[in-house]
Structure formats: structure tokens, C-alpha cells
N, C-alpha and C positions, 0 to 999 in steps of 0.2 A: 428488235431482231432484224428488221429490214436493213438497217444501217450496217449490222454485222455481216449480212450477206453481201452487201456492196463492198465491204472492206477486203474480203478474200480475193475477188478477181483483180482488185487494184494492186495487191501485193504480187500476184502472179504476173501481172503486166509489167511491173518494175523489174522483176527477175528476167523476163524474156526480152527486154529492150536490147542488150548487146547482141543477142543471137539473131533477132528479127530485123536488125538494121539493114543487113545486106539484102534480106528478102524483100524489104520495102523498096529498095532501090530497083531490084529486078522487076517487081510487079508494076511499079509506077512507070516503067519505061514505055509500056503500051499506052500510057496516057489516060489510065483510069482515074476516076475521081476519088480523092483521098477520103472525102466525107462518106461516100458510099461504102468504101471498104471498111471504114470504122464501124458503120452501122451494122454491116453484115457480120463483122468479126465478133461483136458482142451480142448478137441476137440470141445465141443460145443461153446466155446468162439472163436475159430479160425474161425468157420463158420460165425460168426457174423462180423468178420473183413475182410471177403473176398469180400466185396462190391467194385467192381472196380470203380463205378461212384464216390463213396465218396472219394476214394483215388485220383482219378483224380482231384476232386475239391479242396481237401485240400493240396495235395502235392505241394510244391513249385517247380518252374522250376529248372531243373538240372543246376548246374554250370559246365561250361567247364573248365577243368584244362588247364593251360598253356602248350604250347608245350615243354617247357624246363623242366617240372616237371618229375622226374623219376617215374617208375612204382611202386617202393617200397613204395611210399607215398600215394597210393590209399586208404589204410586202414585208414590213418589219415584223409583223405578228407571225407570218409564216416562217421567217428565219428564226424567230424565237421558239417556235414550236419544234422546228427541226433540231435546235440545240437541246431542248428539253428531252426530245426523243433520244438524243445521244447520251444524255445524262441518265436516262432510264436504264440504258445498257450497263453503265457503271454501277448503278444501284443494284441491278440484278447480280452483278459479279460480287458485290459486297455481301449480299444475302447468301450467295453460294459459299463464300468464305466462312461466314458465321455458321452456316449449317455444317461445314466441314469441322470446325472447332468443337461443335457440340457432340460429334461422334467419338471424340477422345475422352479419356478418363479425366474427370474434373479434379481429382486429387493430384494427378500427375502434372497438370498444367494449372498451377495456382495463379490467381490473379487475373485469369482470362475474363472472369465475370465482371471484374472491375473495369477492364479495358473495353468491354462491350458497351458500357454506359458511361462515357466520359463526361457527359453533361449533366449527370444526375445531381452532382453537388451544387450546381447552379440553381437547382430548384428548391434547395433547403431554405427554410425561413431564416432571416437575419436575427441572431441572438445578441442582445445588448446586455453586457455585464455591468453590474454596479461597481463603481470605483471604491476601493477600501477607504476607511475613514482617515488612515494615516497618510494617504496620498492626496487627499482633498486640500485645496487652498482655503484654510480657515484659521482663525486665531488659535484654535485648540492645537493645531499642528506646530505652533511656535511657542509653546508654554516654557520649554527649557531655555530658549533664547531670551524670552521676556524675563525670566527669573535671573539669568546671568546679567543682562543689561541693568535690571533694577538693583541687583547687588553691587554692581560696579559703580553706579551712580550714587548709591548710599555710601560706599567706601570713600569716594571722592569728596562728597559733601562733608562726611565726618572728618576727613583729613584736613580740609580747609578750616572747618569750625574749630577742631581741636588745636591745630597749630596756632590759629589766631588767639585762642584763649590763653594758651601757655605764654605766648609772646606778650599779651596784655598783662598777665599776672606778673611776669618778670619785670616788665617796665614799671609797673606800679610799685613793686618792692624796691627797685633802684631809686625811683623818685623820692620815696619816703626815707631812704637810708643815705642818700647821697650827701646831704649836708653833714651828717655825723662822720661819715667816712673821710670826706675831704678835710674836716677839722682835725682828724687824728693821723692821717697819712698824707705824705707829700705827693704820692703818685697813686691815682685811682683809675683802673681800667687799662693797664698796659696789655696789649695783645701779643707782644713778643715778636712782631714782624720786623721791627726796626732795630738797628744796632744799638742806638741810644734809647734808654727808657723814656717813653712818652706817655703822658696821661691822656688817654682818649676820652675819658668821661662817659663810657658806655659799656654795656655788657658784651661779652664775647659768646656768641651762640655756637655751641658745639654740635648740636643737632636740634631736632624739633622739640625735645623735651628736657634738654640740659643746657644751662647757661652758666658761664664762669665769669668771675671778676677777681683780678689780681690787684692787691694793694701792697705798697711798700713805702719805705721812707719814714720809719718811726723808731724811737729809742727802744733798745733791747729787743728789737724784732727784725728778723731778716725779711719777712714778708707774710702776707695772709692771703690765702686762697679761699674764695667763697664760691660754692657750687650750689646752684638751684636745681634740684632734681624733681621735676614735675612728673605727673602721671603721663603715660603715653596716650594722651587724648586723641592724637591723630591716627591711632591704630584702632580700627573697628573691632578686631578680634580681642584686643586688650580691654576695650570698653565692655564687651560682652562678658569677658572673664571677671571683671571687677563686680559685675552683678552678683556673681556667686561668692567672690572673696573680696570684700571692700579693702581699699588701701588709700593712702593719703600722700600728699606732697611733702617733701623734706627739704631742709636747708642745711648743708654740711659746710663747716668752717674749719680750716686747718691753719694754725698759727705756728710758724717755725721760729724758735727763739735762738739767740746767740748762745754759744757754749758757756760763757761766763755768767749769763744772766738767769740761770736756773740751777737749783741745787739737785742733788741726787735723790729722787723719790718717784714713786708711781702711785697714782690715785685716780679713782673713777667713781662716778655717781650717776645713777639713771634708773630706769625701770628694771624690775626684777628679771624680766625676760631678756632685756638688752644686756644686763650685766652677766647673766649666765652664758649668753652667746659670745660676748666679748672675751670672757675668761677662757672659753674653750678655743676660740679662734686666734686671738691676738698673742703674739710671742711674749711680749713683756708682761702682760697681765697673768698669763699662765705660769710664768717663772717666778715673778716677784710677789704675786698676790695669790698664794696657794690656798688660803682659807676661803670658806664660803662667803658669799655676800652677806653683809650685816645690815640690820635695819637702821634707818636714820632717825628713828623716833627720839633718840637721845639728843639730837640737835634740832628737834622740832620739824623734821621733814615728814611729808605724808607717808602713809603706809605703802603706797604704790612704788616708792623709791627705795633703793638699797645702795650700799656703799662698798667699794673694794679699795683697800688701802694697804700699802707695804708695811706701815707702822702707824700706831695710834697718834704719834706726834704730828704726822703729816695731816691727818684728818682734823685735828684740833687747829692746826695752822691755816688750813684752807677754809674750813666751815666757820667763818666769822659771821657776825650779825647781818652784814650787808649781803653776803653771798647767800645765806639762808633765806633772806627776804626775797631775793631774785628767784631762787629755786622754788620756794613755797608758793609765791603768787603766780608762777607760770609752770607749775608742775605738769599740767596737761599738754604743754607744748614741748617739754624736754624729753628727748629720747635717751641721750647719754652725754656725759661730760668726762673727758679723758685727759689727764695730765701725766706726762711720762718723759723722763730723760733717757730712756732706753727704747724709744719707739722705733720699730723696724717693720711694722705692718703685720699682716697675717703670717701664720706659720708656713714655712716653706719646707717641703720634703726634698731632701738632698737625693739626687740620683746617683747611681753607681758610676764611678769613673770621674766624677767632678771633685775638685779640691774642696775639702770641708773646712770652713772657717766660720767664725762668728759673724753674723750679719751686721752691716753698718747701721748705726743708730743715729737718731736725731732727737733733740729736745723739742718736743712739740706739745701743743694744746689742741685738742680736737673736740668739736661741738657738733651735735646732731639734734636739730629741732624739727618737730612735727608741725606742719601748717594746719591750722584749724579748718574744719569743714569736712574732713574725711572724704576727700574727692570732690565735694561740691564747694570748692574754694571760690571766694569772692575777693575783689580788690581790698575790701576792709580787713579781711583776714591777713593779707600780706602786710598791711600797715600795723597790725597788732604785734608783729615780730620785732618792732623797733626796740622795746625794752630789753629783749634778749641780746641785741647787738651791744647795748650799753653794758650788759653783764660780761660780754666777751672782752671789751676794752678794759673793764675793771679787773678781770681775771689776769690779763697780761701784766698789769701793774702789780697785782697781788702776788703772782708767782715770782716776779723779779725781787720783791722785798722779802719773800719767805726764805729763811735760812734755818737749817737744822742745828741743834746743839751738838756738843761733842759726842755724846753717846749715840745720838741718832745718826750722826755722820759715820761713826765706826760701824754701826749695825748695817747701814746701807752699803758700805764698802765690803763688809763680809758677805752680804747677800750677792753682790756682783762677782766676788771671787768664787763663791760657791757655784754660781751658775756657770762660770767659765770652766771650773774644774769638772762639773758634771758633763759639760759639753765635750771636753777633751776625753773623758772616760768613755763616753758613748761612741766617739770616733776613733778610739785607740786601736781597736781591732782592724778597722778599715785602713788606718794609717800604717799599721804593721804590714798589712797585706800589700799596700802600695810600696813600702820600702823593700819587701821581699821581691816584688816584681822588678824593681829597679836593680837589685843585686843580681837577679837571674839574667836580666838583659845584659848587665856588665860582663858576667862570666861568659855568656854566649858570644859576645863580641870579641872577648879575648881569645876564646877557642878558635873562632873563625880566623883571627889574625895569625895564630900559630899554624893552622892548617894551610893558610895561603902562603906561608913562608917557603920559598923554593930551596934554600940552603938547608940540607938535612942537619948539619952540625948546629946551625943557629936555631933551628926548630927544636932540637933536643935541649939546648940551653934554656929556651923560653919555657918549655914544659917543666924543667926542673925548678926554675924560678917560681912558677905558678904553684907547684907543689909545696915549696918552702913557705910561701905566703899562707897557704891553707893550713899548714902545720902550725905556724905561729898563732893563727886565729884560734885554733883548737886549744893550744896551750894556754892562751889568755883566758878563755872560757873556763878551763879547769882551775886556774889560779883563783878566779873570782868565786867559784863554787867553794873552794877550800877556805877562803877568807870568810865567806858567809857562814860556813859551818863553825869556824873558830869563834866568831862573834856570838853565835847562838849558844855555844857552850859557856 
């Protein structure tokens, strides 16, 4: 409080400086001492501050200096004490402000209690929370990534192993059949990349599970396409699917004969399931072999095989002793054998608006063989297919020599005429609709030409000519109807 009392006269002195400057000059003219005047001038204020009771109440307790502190630091301690005394004044003013806030309604001034204790939060204890398990760095946090990497590595390893196995099986088959093929065909392994046919002497890989081999240069044969269809061993998903539904590798052979080297007949032999499927899907078998598949027990074939034939004469001509021997000894490897002069592939559904005509046909021999092992194929199983290739060569020569008698030839021709007639009947309505569309387009074009004519007289003559043509057509139709009635009578 002492320092507050000293502050008030100091402020009053600063305000009186401009007014008292002239007075100081007049007073000091007499030569009085300035120091004496200052002491007398503030004497009245010193008397007000000499109250010992006030000093005793407001003065803070003296601080005892430590024993080790030297005497020359006493002045600094006194300055420090005076500064602390000044701060005590500010602390008193803060307490007064706090007392003033407490007089007001606590609900009106919300948050004042929190402002009074700003340092309270620093005294709260430090709380350490446990880190959740999914945020911790451990192997359990990466189980999804581990599964994905493991699956990817398994797929890559299976791809390499499956691809290598298919390639090894294909090369084994080619090595065992190469001598037989080169002895019967002038060209073996043409890939079709060069203009001139060149025998490459190797298989053509279409993808990781299909290999092709083209052979040509033989009597009565345009060419022979051999296709090795292996399982998709490079595909891990396909490998897993085969565990539920086993499957096997296949060898498919298609021989295209010259037009004059095969008579007109359709014949097929194979497993019962394969025959039923081919009769339903193939165009030629569904049209020329309408009867159900017959058993081959008459010719000594196993019960698992059945025969589809256009006529009995064809079956007797094809199933000779050597052919029956091949089929009987290798019945487990034979899926189907299909001879046809009307081969056009699977049935094709004609779309609306397309020209309808009979599909192009080729005289072909088709063979489908199952590789032993049912998926677990070994190189020895590929070597076991060599006798079936001998049967293919024998079938080419057999079909070339086979000729139907006169009755069989007439029956085959009638069957083909019947098929063509049925096809025309089925497409008659569509052909009529197409013809009607063409006529309407022609009439529309003629009307537009008449309407675009600028000369009215010429336009009238064109309209009359069009009406006369329509009248003539109507009269012709009426004449035809009268002739039909007369013939009917």
C-alpha cells in the first residue's frame, strides 16, 4: 500500500509541470537552492506516509538471506523486496476483482469458475490409454495380406508347373507320332506364317493348354488338323474345380477329303453319351440320322458304344474286321468317330434379316480320343495313343474305297433332296416376307418419283401408268384363280 501512496503524488506532479514551470523560474531568481525547495514541497506527503501502523500491516515479512550470501548482494535483495512489494499490490487488485465476480449470479456468468482456476488441469494425473489390437504392429494385423501373398505365390507356382506339364505331354505325343506322320504326309507342322508351305516339324502352341499340328500332302486328302486339348493345369481355379468334377485330356483330329474321294453317306460311332450329344447338336447327324443310336453288339463292339448311320449299307461297309479290331481294343480311349459328306459343324440359328441358305458342307472325318489317366496323364499314356493314329490313316483309305450300290446311292440322294425341301419350307414364310418388303420399297420409290415431278401433266401420266400396271397384276391373279378352279372341276 506504501507504493500506491507514492504513486498518487507522482501523477499529480506530472500534471502540474506545465503550470509550475513559470513559477519555478520566478522563485529561483532569488537564488534559492532547488534541493531545498523540493524537500519542502513534498514534506506534506511524507507526513502522510509516516503511519507506522499502516506500514506494519502492509509490509510483508522480511526474508532472511542465506548464510552463504555475501554482504555485497544486500542492495540487490532490497531491490528485489521492493519489486515484490509492488507485485503484492497487483495481487491485491486481482483478489478484489475475484471478489467482485463472486457478487454476481453464477448462472448468469457461466464459465467464470473455470476461468478462476486456469492451472487446475495441469494438476490432473496423466492417463495412458492402451492401444487397440488392430493398431498394434504384430503379425496378426497383416493376416489378410499374408493370405493374399500366399494365394498369389500358389497361383504362380501352379501356373509354371501346369504349363510345363502340358508342354511336356505335347512334346511326348509328337515324338512318338512323328515318324508315322512323316511317312504318310509330305508336310508336317506348317504354321501358316509363310506364303509357301514349309514343314516346321514341330507343334504350334495356341495357348498354354492347346497345341495344333497341320499335316498335308497325301493322296485323297486335302489336309489333317490335329488338336491336343489338355486340361487347364496352369489355372489354379480349374484345378480346384476338377477335384469336384474330374475331366481328362483329349486329342481331336479332323481330316478334310477331296470332293471325289468320298461317297454320299453319314456315319458315327462312339459312347452313348457322345452320340446323343452329337445327334442333338450337329447339323448333319440331326438331319440324316434321325433314328436313335443303335447298339454295336451285332458287330462285336462293347456295350458302352453305339452307332448312328444314315443306312445299314454304310454300317456294313465301314465296320469291317480291322476297324472293329481297332475300336474294340481301344474302346476306353474312343469318344467318337464321325464320317460325313455333309459336315457343316454345329447347328446355327439364323437371325432375322439375314439371307437364309443351306450351309456350306465339307466331306470330313472327325475323331475324338480320350487320353488315359483321367487328368493324371503321364508320358506313357501319350505314347499309348499311337495305335489310334494308325486307325485314322486306315480310315482315310477305307472311306476312299467305300462306294454305295445303286439303291444306296438313290436313297442318299433322296435324303439330301428331302433335307433341302424341308429347309426351303421352313424358310418360305421368311422369304415371302422379304419379297413383300422389296415390293413395298419399290412402290414407295415410284411414288416419291411421281411426287417429285414438277410438270403436272407428266405427273398425271405417270400416275395413270402406275394404275394400269396394278390393274394388269390384279387381272392376272384372277385368271390364275379361274384356271385353278377349272382344273379342280
